C-alpha positions in Angstrom: -113.8 -108.8 213.7 -115.5 -108.9 217.1 -114.4 -105.3 217.9 -115.6 -104.1 214.5 -118.9 -106.0 214.8 -119.7 -104.3 218.2 -119.3 -100.9 216.6 -121.4 -101.7 213.6 -124.4 -103.1 215.5 -124.8 -99.7 217.3 -124.9 -97.9 214.0 -127.5 -100.2 212.4 -125.2 -102.3 210.3 -123.5 -105.6 210.8 -120.4 -106.7 208.9 -119.8 -110.4 208.5 -116.8 -111.9 206.7 -117.7 -115.3 205.4 -115.4 -118.2 206.3 -113.1 -119.3 203.5 -114.5 -122.0 201.3 -113.8 -125.6 202.4 -110.3 -126.4 201.2 -107.5 -128.9 201.3 -103.9 -128.1 201.9 -101.4 -128.5 199.2 -97.8 -129.1 200.4 -95.2 -127.1 198.5 -91.5 -126.7 198.8 -91.7 -123.1 200.3 -95.4 -122.7 200.9 -98.7 -124.3 201.8 -101.3 -123.5 199.1 -105.0 -123.9 199.6 -107.3 -125.7 197.1 -110.7 -124.6 196.2 -113.6 -127.1 195.9 -113.1 -127.0 192.1 -109.5 -128.0 192.3 -110.0 -131.5 190.9 -112.3 -130.0 188.1 -109.5 -127.6 187.1 -107.0 -130.5 186.8 -109.4 -132.7 184.9 -109.8 -129.9 182.3 -106.1 -129.4 181.9 -105.7 -126.4 184.2 -102.2 -125.1 184.6 -102.1 -124.5 188.4 -100.2 -121.6 189.8 -99.9 -119.9 193.2 -102.1 -116.9 193.8 -102.7 -115.2 197.1 -102.1 -118.4 199.0 -104.3 -120.6 196.7 -103.6 -123.0 193.9 -105.5 -121.7 190.9 -105.6 -122.3 187.1 -103.9 -119.6 185.0 -104.8 -121.4 181.7 -106.5 -124.6 180.4 -105.7 -126.8 177.4 -106.9 -124.1 175.0 -105.3 -120.7 174.4 -106.6 -117.6 176.2 -108.2 -116.5 173.0 -110.1 -119.8 172.6 -111.2 -119.7 176.2 -112.5 -116.1 175.7 -114.4 -117.0 172.6 -115.9 -120.1 174.3 -117.2 -117.9 177.1 -118.8 -115.4 174.6 -120.4 -118.1 172.5 -121.4 -120.6 175.2 -120.8 -120.2 179.0 -117.9 -120.4 181.5 -117.5 -120.7 185.3 -115.3 -118.5 187.4 -114.1 -120.0 190.7 -114.5 -117.3 193.4 -113.9 -119.7 196.3 -110.6 -118.0 197.1 -111.9 -114.4 197.1 -112.9 -112.3 200.1 -116.7 -112.8 200.5 -118.5 -110.5 202.9 -122.1 -110.1 204.0 -123.3 -106.7 205.3 -126.4 -106.6 207.4 -128.5 -103.8 209.0 -130.7 -100.9 208.0 -127.8 -98.7 207.1 -126.0 -101.3 204.8 -126.7 -99.3 201.6 -125.6 -96.1 203.1 -122.4 -97.8 204.3 -121.7 -99.3 200.9 -122.3 -96.2 199.0 -119.8 -94.4 201.2 -117.2 -96.9 200.0 -117.9 -97.5 196.3 -118.9 -95.5 193.2 -121.9 -97.7 192.3 -125.6 -96.9 192.8 -126.2 -99.6 195.4 -129.7 -98.3 196.3 -131.0 -99.0 192.8 -130.1 -102.7 192.8 -133.0 -105.0 192.6 -133.2 -108.2 194.7 -130.4 -110.6 193.7 -129.0 -108.1 191.2 -125.3 -107.3 191.4 -123.0 -104.6 190.0 -119.3 -104.3 189.4 -117.9 -101.3 191.3 -114.8 -99.7 192.8 -113.5 -99.2 196.3 -112.2 -95.6 196.6 -110.1 -93.7 199.1 -110.8 -90.3 200.6 -109.1 -88.5 197.7 -111.2 -90.4 195.1 -108.4 -92.8 194.1 -109.2 -96.4 193.1 -108.2 -99.0 195.7 -109.7 -102.2 194.3 -112.6 -103.5 192.2 -115.4 -105.6 193.6 -118.9 -107.0 193.0 -121.8 -106.0 195.2 -125.1 -108.0 195.1 -128.3 -107.0 196.9 -129.4 -110.4 198.3 -133.1 -111.1 198.5 -132.5 -112.3 202.1 -132.0 -108.7 203.2 -128.2 -108.2 203.1 -125.5 -107.1 200.7 -123.1 -109.8 199.4 -119.7 -108.4 198.5 -117.0 -110.3 196.6 -113.5 -108.6 196.3 -110.1 -109.7 195.3 -108.1 -112.3 197.3 -104.9 -110.3 196.8 -106.4 -107.3 198.6 -108.2 -109.3 201.3 -106.7 -107.5 204.4 -106.8 -104.1 202.8 -110.4 -104.4 201.7 -111.6 -105.8 205.0 -109.8 -103.0 206.9 -111.3 -100.4 204.7 -114.8 -101.8 205.3 -114.3 -102.0 209.0 -113.0 -98.4 209.2 -116.0 -97.1 207.2 -118.4 -99.0 209.4 -117.0 -97.1 212.4 -117.6 -93.8 210.6 -120.8 -94.6 208.8 -120.5 -91.2 207.0 -120.9 -90.6 203.3 -117.7 -88.5 202.5 -115.9 -91.0 199.1 -118.8 -89.4 196.4 -118.5 -85.5 196.3 -114.8 -85.6 196.8 -114.3 -88.2 194.1 -116.2 -86.2 191.5 -114.3 -83.0 192.3 -110.9 -84.7 192.0 -111.8 -86.5 188.8 -112.9 -83.2 187.1 -109.7 -81.5 188.1 -107.6 -84.4 186.8 -109.4 -84.4 183.5 -108.9 -80.8 182.8 -105.2 -81.2 183.5 -104.6 -84.4 181.6 -107.2 -84.0 178.8 -108.1 -87.6 179.4 -106.4 -90.8 180.4 -106.7 -94.5 179.5 -107.1 -96.7 182.5 -107.1 -100.1 180.8 -107.1 -101.6 177.3 -106.6 -104.9 175.4 -107.4 -106.6 172.1 -111.0 -107.9 171.8 -110.9 -111.5 170.2 -114.6 -111.1 169.4 -114.4 -107.7 167.7 -111.0 -108.3 166.2 -109.9 -104.8 167.3 -108.5 -103.0 170.4 -110.8 -101.7 173.1 -110.1 -99.6 176.2 -111.7 -97.7 179.1 -110.6 -94.3 180.3 -111.6 -90.7 181.3 -112.2 -87.9 178.8 -113.5 -84.3 179.4 -117.2 -84.2 179.4 -117.5 -82.4 176.0 -115.7 -85.3 174.3 -117.7 -88.1 176.1 -120.6 -88.4 173.6 -120.7 -91.8 171.8 -119.3 -91.5 168.3 -116.9 -88.7 169.1 -113.5 -89.3 167.4 -110.4 -89.3 169.6 -106.7 -89.8 169.3 -105.2 -92.3 171.8 -101.4 -92.5 172.5 -100.2 -96.0 172.3 -96.4 -96.5 172.8 -95.8 -92.9 171.9 -97.8 -93.1 168.7 -101.2 -91.6 168.2 -103.9 -94.0 167.1 -107.5 -93.1 166.0 -110.3 -94.1 168.4 -114.0 -93.5 168.8 -116.1 -93.1 172.0 -118.5 -96.1 172.3 -121.2 -97.2 174.7 -120.5 -100.2 176.9 -120.6 -103.2 176.8 -118.4 -103.3 173.7 -119.9 -106.8 172.8 -123.7 -107.1 173.3 -124.6 -109.5 176.1 -126.7 -112.6 175.3 -126.9 -114.2 178.7 -130.2 -115.3 180.3 -131.4 -113.4 183.4 -133.5 -115.5 185.8 -136.8 -113.8 186.7 
């Protein structure tokens, strides 16, 4: 990090990986797992603890996954991010740096507003997802997956050295070519407990992207009817602090 930091400072940006959250070690037969500050809270609520990326985390609580999902939609839930890679990016070129790494419009973020985005490689392929927040203190706060910690940190360090915006034009060109060849592709899908139907995200040729357009989606070698919809699938009802 010291070597990367010296490069960044000359380019007008400074990258700072936050220290891991205070944790306590958990002895295990084969491993040593870390505990987040919410470990006791998870246990008190019936959390089934499993090993993930070197941490002891709950995979499920007393209720089923569906009940937990519905509770989150109807009330509120917490997500423990203490185990994840958390990075602060400083400097006048921080937005330019971040927009060379991800597909999101970071420049349009308001103070303390965040966006879900994607890390991409030079060919436009997806490496990982992350959340970028424009902190009111004058830096970008980035949260990415614990399982990709080393890969994501290396990617950010390498881009800091370059500080060039190459990941946008290339990504758009590659995506267009792929769509013409595949006529669309589903990237993820699952049942929606709230809507009582299946939902999915994916790519389709531009002429079929208008909301309300009927499509056929192949599911386990069978074609199923679908319709293009605007996101989010379920309207949000959370309170935004102003």
